[in-house]
C-alpha positions in Angstrom: 0.0 0.0 0.0 1.4 3.4 -0.9 1.1 6.5 1.1 -0.1 9.6 -0.8 2.5 12.4 -1.0 1.8 15.6 0.8 1.3 17.3 -2.5 -1.5 14.9 -3.6 -3.1 15.2 -0.1 -3.1 19.0 -0.4 -4.6 18.7 -3.9 -7.4 16.4 -2.7 -8.2 18.6 0.3 -7.9 21.8 -1.7 -10.0 20.7 -4.6 -13.0 19.9 -2.3 -12.5 23.1 -0.3 -12.3 25.2 -3.4 -15.9 24.6 -4.1 -16.6 25.9 -0.6 -14.4 28.9 -1.3 -16.5 29.7 -4.4 -19.7 29.2 -2.5 -18.5 31.4 0.3 -17.4 34.2 -2.0 -20.8 34.3 -3.7 -22.3 35.8 -0.6 -19.1 37.7 0.4 -20.1 40.6 2.7 -17.5 43.1 1.4 -17.0 43.5 -2.3 -13.8 45.2 -3.2 -14.1 48.8 -4.3 -11.9 51.9 -4.3 -12.5 52.6 -0.7 -12.3 49.3 1.2 -9.2 47.3 0.2 -8.0 46.7 3.8 -11.4 45.4 4.9 -11.7 43.2 1.8 -8.1 41.9 2.2 -8.7 41.1 5.8 -11.7 39.0 4.8 -10.4 37.2 1.7 -6.9 36.3 3.0 -7.9 33.9 5.8 -10.2 32.0 3.3 -7.3 31.6 0.9 -4.8 30.6 3.6 -7.2 28.1 5.3 -7.8 26.4 1.9 -4.0 26.3 1.1 -4.6 28.6 -1.8 -2.6 31.7 -0.9 0.4 30.4 -2.9 -1.6 31.0 -6.0 -1.8 34.7 -5.0 1.7 35.3 -3.7 3.5 33.1 -6.3 4.8 30.5 -3.8 2.8 27.9 -5.7 4.0 28.6 -9.2 2.6 26.6 -12.2 4.4 23.5 -13.2 5.6 23.2 -16.8 2.8 22.8 -19.3 4.5 19.9 -21.0 6.8 17.1 -20.0 9.0 14.7 -22.0 7.8 11.1 -22.1 10.1 8.8 -24.1 11.6 11.9 -25.8 8.2 13.3 -26.9 6.5 16.4 -25.4 3.3 15.6 -23.7 0.8 17.6 -21.6 1.7 17.7 -18.0 -1.1 16.4 -15.8 0.3 18.4 -12.8 -0.1 21.6 -14.8 -3.7 20.7 -15.6 -4.5 20.1 -11.9 -2.7 23.4 -10.9 -4.6 25.3 -13.6 -8.0 24.0 -12.4 -7.3 25.0 -8.9 -6.0 28.4 -10.1 -9.2 29.0 -12.1 -11.3 28.3 -9.0 -9.2 30.9 -7.1 -9.7 33.4 -9.9 -13.4 32.8 -9.9 -13.7 33.0 -6.1 -11.8 36.3 -6.0 -13.8 37.8 -8.9 -17.0 37.0 -7.0 -15.8 39.4 -4.3 -15.2 42.4 -6.5 -17.5 45.4 -7.2 -18.2 46.0 -10.9 -15.7 48.8 -10.9 -13.0 46.7 -9.4 -13.9 43.8 -11.7 -13.3 46.0 -14.7 -9.7 46.4 -13.5 -9.0 42.6 -13.7 -11.1 41.8 -16.8 -9.2 39.3 -18.9 -6.9 38.3 -16.1 -7.0 34.5 -16.0 -4.3 33.6 -13.5 -4.9 34.2 -9.8 -1.5 35.9 -9.2 -2.4 38.5 -11.9 -5.9 39.1 -10.7 
């Protein structure tokens, strides 16, 4: 019997908690606008940290390579696909907490670190 690595355990835990993050941010009490960054930041940061997602924001969980070599041929990296799915849920969760004016500032940003 093999023991899952810490990385896969975090992924499993994070992937199920991400849905909770998206659900929580749908009813977020403070939507970011030009006047309330500190209050918004104080509310969103613990959610991201608790769900092991803050690395997508501060860059400490960078994306793996999009491709890997298998028998000398480039193939899609499944680790990148997993990372990207998590990142997209972070992006969606954050965008759910923005006022329409703030959302306009990140329109087209598709990576959490850039949003």
